[in-house]
C-alpha positions in Angstrom: -18.9 65.8 48.7 -18.9 62.1 49.1 -21.9 61.8 46.8 -20.2 63.8 44.2 -17.1 61.4 44.4 -19.1 58.4 44.4 -21.0 59.6 41.0 -17.9 60.5 39.6 -16.2 56.8 40.4 -19.4 55.2 39.1 -19.3 57.3 35.8 -15.4 56.4 35.2 -16.4 52.4 35.9 -19.1 52.4 33.5 -16.7 54.4 31.0 -14.1 51.7 31.6 -16.7 48.7 31.1 -17.9 50.2 28.0 -14.3 51.1 26.7 -13.4 47.6 27.5 -16.0 45.8 25.8 -15.6 48.3 22.7 -11.8 47.3 22.7 -12.8 43.7 23.0 -15.3 43.7 20.3 -12.5 45.5 18.1 -10.0 42.6 18.9 -12.3 39.8 18.1 -13.3 41.4 14.6 -9.7 42.0 14.0 -9.0 38.3 14.8 -12.2 37.0 12.7 -10.7 39.1 9.8 -7.4 37.4 10.3 -8.9 33.7 10.5 -10.9 34.3 7.5 -8.0 35.9 5.4 -6.1 32.7 6.7 -8.7 30.3 5.5 -9.1 31.7 2.4 -5.2 31.7 1.7 -5.0 28.0 2.4 -8.4 26.7 0.9 -6.9 25.1 -1.9 -3.8 23.6 -0.2 -5.7 20.8 1.2 -4.7 21.6 4.8 -6.9 20.1 7.6 -6.9 18.5 10.9 -8.5 14.8 11.3 -7.1 14.8 14.9 -8.4 16.4 18.0 -7.5 20.3 17.8 -8.6 23.5 19.4 -9.8 26.5 17.7 -8.4 29.9 17.9 -6.5 29.4 14.5 -6.6 27.3 11.5 -5.1 24.1 12.4 -2.6 22.9 9.5 -0.3 19.8 9.3 2.1 21.2 11.7 -0.3 22.7 14.0 -2.3 19.6 14.8 -2.4 18.7 18.3 -1.5 15.1 18.5 -3.8 13.2 20.6 -1.4 10.5 21.7 1.4 12.6 22.6 -1.1 14.5 24.8 -2.2 11.7 26.5 1.4 10.3 27.3 2.4 13.8 28.6 3.5 13.6 32.3 5.6 16.7 32.6 4.5 20.1 34.1 2.6 21.1 30.8 -0.3 18.8 32.1 -0.3 20.4 35.7 -0.1 23.9 34.3 -3.4 22.8 32.2 -5.1 21.3 35.2 -4.3 24.0 37.8 -7.2 26.2 37.7 -10.0 23.4 37.0 -11.7 20.9 39.1 -10.8 17.9 37.2 -8.9 14.5 37.7 -5.9 14.1 35.6 -6.6 10.5 35.0 -10.0 11.6 33.1 -9.1 14.1 30.6 -6.5 17.1 29.7 -8.0 20.9 29.9 -6.8 23.0 27.2 -6.4 27.0 27.1 -8.8 27.1 24.0 -12.4 27.6 24.1 -13.5 24.1 22.7 -11.7 21.0 21.2 -12.8 19.0 18.2 -12.6 15.4 17.4 -13.2 13.7 14.1 -13.2 15.0 10.6 -13.3 18.5 10.8 -12.1 21.1 8.5 -12.7 25.0 8.3 -14.3 26.9 5.5 -15.8 30.4 5.0 -19.9 30.5 5.2 -21.4 33.9 4.7 -18.0 35.6 5.5 -17.8 33.8 8.8 -15.3 31.4 9.6 -16.9 27.9 10.2 -16.1 24.3 11.5 -17.1 21.8 9.3 -17.7 18.1 8.9 -19.7 15.6 6.6 -19.1 12.9 9.0 -21.7 11.7 11.5 -20.0 11.0 14.8 -17.6 14.3 14.7 -17.5 15.6 18.3 -16.7 18.7 20.2 -15.6 18.8 24.1 -15.7 21.8 26.3 -16.1 22.4 30.0 -18.7 25.3 31.0 -19.4 27.1 34.2 -20.9 30.4 35.3 -24.1 30.2 32.9 -27.2 28.1 32.8 -27.2 27.7 29.0 -25.2 28.1 25.8 -25.8 28.4 22.2 -24.1 26.7 19.1 -24.1 29.1 16.2 -24.9 26.5 13.7 -24.9 27.2 10.0 -27.6 24.9 8.1 -26.6 24.1 4.5 -28.6 21.0 4.2 -30.6 20.7 0.9 -32.8 18.0 2.3 -33.7 17.8 6.1 -32.2 19.9 9.0 -29.4 17.9 10.7 -29.6 16.8 14.4 -26.9 17.0 17.1 -26.8 15.4 20.3 -25.5 16.9 23.5 -24.3 15.0 26.7 -23.7 16.8 29.9 -21.3 15.2 32.3 -21.9 11.4 32.3 -25.6 11.9 31.2 -27.2 10.2 28.1 -27.3 11.8 24.7 -30.1 14.3 24.0 -30.9 14.8 20.4 -32.2 18.0 18.8 -32.3 19.8 15.6 -29.4 22.1 14.7 -32.2 24.8 14.3 -32.9 24.7 18.1 -29.1 25.5 18.8 -29.9 26.4 22.4 -28.7 23.9 25.3 -30.3 24.5 28.9 -27.7 23.1 31.8 -28.6 22.0 35.1 -27.2 25.1 36.9 -24.3 27.2 36.8 -21.8 25.2 38.2 -19.0 23.5 36.1 -20.3 20.7 33.7 -18.6 18.6 30.9 -20.3 18.9 27.6 -19.9 16.6 24.7 -21.6 17.6 21.3 -22.1 14.9 19.0 -22.8 15.6 15.0 -25.4 12.8 15.3 -27.8 12.5 12.1 -28.3 13.9 8.6 -29.8 12.6 5.6 -28.1 9.9 3.5 -29.2 12.0 0.5 -27.0 15.1 1.1 -24.2 15.7 -1.2 -21.2 15.0 1.2 -18.5 14.3 -1.5 -18.6 17.2 -4.0 -20.7 19.9 -2.1 -19.4 19.2 1.5 -23.0 19.4 2.9 -23.1 18.2 6.5 -22.6 19.9 9.8 -21.3 23.4 10.3 -20.9 26.2 13.2 -19.2 29.3 13.7 -18.9 29.5 17.3 -20.3 28.6 20.7 -21.9 31.3 22.9 -21.5 30.8 26.8 -23.2 34.1 27.3 -21.8 35.2 30.5 -20.1 32.1 31.5 -16.6 30.6 30.9 -15.7 27.9 28.5 -12.3 25.7 27.8 -11.8 22.8 25.8 -10.8 19.4 27.1 -9.3 16.1 25.7 -10.7 12.7 26.9 -7.7 10.5 28.1 -9.1 7.5 26.5 -8.0 4.9 23.8 -9.5 5.5 20.5 -11.2 3.0 18.2 -11.4 4.1 14.4 -14.6 2.5 12.8 -14.1 2.4 9.1 -16.9 1.3 6.8 -20.6 2.2 5.5 -23.9 2.7 7.0 -24.0 0.7 9.6 -20.6 2.3 11.2 -22.3 5.6 10.1 -25.6 4.8 12.5 -28.1 4.8 9.6 -31.7 3.9 10.5 -31.0 3.1 14.0 -34.2 5.2 15.1 -36.7 4.6 12.4 -36.9 3.0 8.9 -35.8 6.0 6.6 -32.3 7.2 5.9 -33.2 10.7 6.9 -31.6 13.1 9.6 -34.3 12.1 12.5 -33.8 8.4 11.9 -29.9 8.3 11.7 -28.1 8.6 14.8 -24.3 8.3 15.7 -25.1 8.3 19.2 -27.3 5.0 18.8 -25.0 3.2 16.5 -22.7 0.1 16.9 -19.6 2.1 17.1 -21.0 4.3 20.0 -22.1 1.2 21.7 -19.0 -0.6 21.4 -16.7 2.2 22.2 -18.7 3.2 25.2 -18.6 -0.2 26.8 -14.8 -0.4 26.3 -14.4 2.8 27.7 -12.9 4.3 24.5 -13.7 7.1 22.3 -15.4 6.3 18.9 -13.8 7.8 15.7 -16.3 7.6 13.0 -15.3 7.2 9.5 -18.4 5.7 7.7 -20.3 6.7 4.8 -23.5 5.1 3.5 -23.6 3.0 0.4 -19.7 2.9 0.1 -17.8 -0.3 -0.3 -14.7 -1.5 -1.8 -15.3 -0.5 -5.2 -18.7 1.1 -4.5 -18.8 5.0 -4.0 -22.1 5.4 -2.3 -22.8 8.8 -0.8 -19.0 9.5 -0.4 -16.6 7.5 -2.2 -14.9 4.0 -1.9 -14.0 2.9 1.7 -10.3 3.2 0.8 -10.9 6.8 -0.5 -12.6 7.8 2.5 -9.4 7.3 4.6 -7.4 9.9 2.2 -10.4 12.4 1.6 -12.2 14.8 3.8 -14.3 15.6 0.6 -13.7 15.5 -3.3 -11.2 18.5 -2.9 -9.6 17.9 0.5 -7.0 15.3 0.3 -5.6 13.7 3.4 -1.7 13.2 3.8 -0.9 10.1 5.5 0.9 11.8 8.3 -2.5 13.1 9.0 -4.4 9.9 9.6 -6.1 9.8 13.0 -4.4 8.4 15.7 -5.9 5.1 17.1 -5.5 1.8 19.3 -7.8 -0.4 17.4 -9.4 -0.6 13.9 -12.9 -1.8 13.2 -13.5 -2.5 9.6 -17.2 -3.2 8.5 -17.4 -2.9 4.7 -18.7 -5.1 1.7 -22.2 -5.0 2.1 -22.8 -2.8 -0.7 -20.4 -4.6 -3.0 -23.1 -7.2 -4.1 -22.5 -6.4 -7.7 -18.8 -6.3 -7.7 -17.0 -9.5 -8.9 -15.1 -11.6 -6.5 -11.4 -10.9 -8.0 -12.0 -7.0 -7.9 -13.4 -7.3 -4.3 -10.4 -9.6 -3.2 -7.9 -7.5 -4.8 -9.5 -4.2 -3.2 -10.0 -5.6 0.3 -6.5 -6.9 0.6 -5.1 -3.4 -0.7 -7.4 -1.8 1.9 -6.0 -3.9 4.8 -2.4 -3.3 3.7 -3.1 0.5 3.7 -4.3 0.4 7.1 -1.4 -1.9 8.4 1.0 0.6 6.7 -0.3 3.4 8.6 -1.0 1.4 11.9 1.8 -1.2 12.1 1.0 -2.0 15.8 -2.6 -1.6 15.7 -5.1 -4.6 15.4 -7.7 -4.6 12.7 -10.7 -6.2 13.4 -12.4 -7.6 10.0 -16.2 -8.0 10.2 -18.0 -10.2 7.7 -20.9 -8.3 6.5 -24.1 -9.5 8.0 -25.7 -10.2 4.5 -22.7 -12.5 4.1 -21.7 -10.5 0.8 -18.2 -11.7 -0.2 -17.7 -13.5 3.3 -15.5 -16.0 1.5 -13.2 -13.6 0.2 -13.0 -11.5 3.5 -12.1 -14.8 5.3 -9.6 -15.6 2.8 -7.6 -12.1 2.8 -8.1 -11.6 6.7 -6.6 -15.0 7.0 -3.2 -13.9 5.5 -2.2 -11.6 8.3 -1.7 -12.1 12.0 -2.9 -8.8 12.8 -6.0 -8.9 11.2 -8.8 -10.6 13.0 -12.3 -12.0 11.5 -15.5 -11.6 13.1 -18.0 -14.2 11.9 -21.6 -13.0 11.5 -23.4 -16.0 9.8 -26.4 -16.7 11.5 -26.3 -13.8 14.1 -29.4 -12.1 14.8 -30.2 -8.4 15.6 -33.1 -6.1 15.3 -33.6 -4.2 12.4 -36.3 -1.9 10.3 -35.1 -3.0 7.0 -33.1 -6.3 7.4 -30.0 -4.8 6.9 -29.1 -1.7 9.2 -29.2 -2.4 13.1 -31.9 -0.6 14.9 -31.0 1.0 18.4 -31.6 -2.3 20.0 -30.0 -4.1 17.2 -26.8 -1.9 17.3 -26.7 -2.6 21.3 -26.5 -6.3 20.1 -24.1 -6.1 17.6 -21.7 -4.1 19.9 -22.0 -6.9 22.4 -20.8 -9.3 19.6 -17.9 -6.9 19.0 -16.9 -6.3 22.6 -17.0 -10.0 23.4 -14.7 -10.7 20.6 -12.4 -7.9 21.4 -12.0 -8.5 25.1 -11.6 -12.6 24.4 -8.9 -11.9 22.0 -7.0 -9.3 23.9 -6.5 -6.9 21.2 -7.6 -3.8 23.0 
């Protein structure tokens, strides 16, 4: 009799598990269909989020999670988020979403799948993971040239770079770990502006484990500029996926030394009047791509701005450059009236005189002179990994001595 009862109970348990999984699968499919429909309905409305936000629905202008407000939270909401996790409230905030995104992300449909997309090296994903020894990122490779690379950081480790075609990451054990994914390197020749070619993924599979997003409680530095900001040719002497790296760039090392989060806004070949691989430096503030305009309310929050542009404007007349540089500085100050702007003179000294003149007009603008400054490079323009560390040292020294951060 006991054996019969046990068999019946086991049968009921198996039936319950199967039914639950089927119900969950149906619910996931329903949610996916709703997200796809929502994205399609909003694709032409230029809705986006350039802030940190959590997936689960398409983040629009009203739904964007404001980074600075979350950091300032001291009420019970923070405690509610942290109560079930072994974290320090002074380090980061835990969210109830699967992962959080930082940087210039937007959402589109690729092969009928809702995907998170960015055309910007240095965009990041944050999550905690437990109960599994690996996870898979469901990347969608849309590159026309070389397959892009991403980097992953486990806890306080160093970035490990691998191709998006090798999307499985091994964890040290099944304990809880903080993971940062960085969209690390893609070819300079990809059409980022008109075709939105960059990085895309639909989900992160933690297998039988658990995941939740988190938000670093750090100050943020907004790096604006060209291929040096982007991390071009930091690893080798060609502007291809394997040789470009955000995690070996000037912004990465500068922010790391200052215990800050880098926010990348750099595109190769761009300048004050030169469009390069994306658009002009000023337009890169206002557009995610050719068809995705950014409203002023959706500029990313930041605590310091480092502007490194002008190198690619060697064919631009002095008067045109001066006008454009001044307009760019005023645009930044209009959106960030309480934030200092560090103006880096191009290492090639292109339009150095004009930059000095414009930056010298404003008490909130600080000029970093670079004449005669030596750094390691493969092509005499772009810092190598070692060169990026030296440039970062120059910036960190300047920033700390002037007390602007």
